[in-house]
C-alpha angles and dihedrals in degrees: 000000000000096000142002118281109248115232132197125192136216112200125347097114126167112318095017109131098203095046091059091046090055093045093051094044093048094054097039096097096037095239098103130057129190108233106163144001152178095214100176142012085241107081094208092052092047091053092047091049092051091049091052088053090051093241122155109267090233093059094052108088137200093227140003088248089062092043096054093045095048098040090051088057092055121096114274090249093058110035124094119269100208141002128229113215112205102162128123114283099268092056097054100085104054099050092039092052094046091046093054092045089050091055099258123129118229144227112188137187117237142297090049099225141346094266142007095258091059091050092051091051090052091053090053090054094045092050095043095049095034092235130163119241128181128188118207103234084154098186091072086065097070115106095230092050088056090048090052089052091050093050092052092045091051090057096241093136093045117218111356112243109166136018128184117193122175134175113185120179127168103196092104096045087116128039093273092162090068088065094061094253101162099216093048091044101062096031090060094042112095088203091063107021098041129232098323133054120188092007090052095043104042102000091069088054088056092047094049093046090051093051093043098052097040098037085223130119132228111245103173137021135198106191141188117190125187140188109201101167109082116242094020115132101207136044119283097182138028145164126199137191110214136196117206127208096254093055094265123137130220143180124216125194122187119173136160097185097067094124114226096014120124115191106317103167107171134171131190122188122191126191135170092278106034149322145250131218124190131169128194087217090064101027101166092064129075119181115215118191126184135204094263089057097253115147125213119194104208115198133196110267095003120119127341115333139174120281090244089053093049091049090056095054121092106166139043120280114277094039109106119241116191150149099341094044092051090052089047091055090062092047092047094051092045090049092049091048091047092048089054091045094053091046091052091239129142108272113239112236090225090064094051090073099116133097115270140193090282090061087050092053092048088053093052092048086051093055092046095051095043092053088044092051095045089055094047133081090218116105098222133033117195118228 
């Protein structure tokens, strides 16, 4: 890499949790620099946010339309290389589409778009213009998640039979959106979040993690969605039976009304020869059980591990790496891939380890079919 990759940002203004997460993650490895942004639909807030980030005033824009137009007019050695989109769900598609059409690569927060039609349109543009697109399903960035994927891919578990993935949170156990809390407000609003609540917000993380680790795809769902908090418009709880494309079966739980829970994403994968167990609350540990009931406790950075795992580790064993580092692994791989793309070099397979538009489309299919299944009297709905 001869220089830093230049990033712009849409959304993520002052006070936005996820905007700060993306900025910290992007700069963690020193290969990306934030050079411009349209941080809010409110021009004054955008300008104030840019000032707080110490950006040059002429690179802080009133709108993403203005940003893409003016950045495209800058010399190639100055303009941004890609844009990070960190807006609510209903505001992903338009800036992503315009960025791609303007010649800028895209990193987008999940879910990829508001509905499946928008996601498919983005894919057409990406393919036609040969652009790069990354989706921040950040949990795939953890080193022990990558180690789990490598173990499954090496056939050490044998044929996968049963998977259990669960994502309990408790922050929406009350009607928090009625208090004006911003994050709760848009996530429970169908005009901004989409047709699913908890299942669209965290259920898609569970779905993506399941498919990433196993290398399998969900083919059928049998879903039960619930809205426990009175007055809420979208689901805040759900459980799903799943069929996978190798004949395996899985269960998926996603709930945001599990009072007292924090962010306890956990996945267990069982094959003919053994099983794996990983939890986001203890991310440096992967439990590996074999048929003879032996238990191996695999730890980040200890022993021989897969190349993808090694590439995701920054610090010595025993030092916790977590949420920000997982996000950063997506940004790092995207930046390395983009650098090779800009240089006209062959892209290394190791660097392509980040979620793409195809993962986004599968996530949107998943949401559609889960909602359809939950509203149907049929047992199974085909994806």
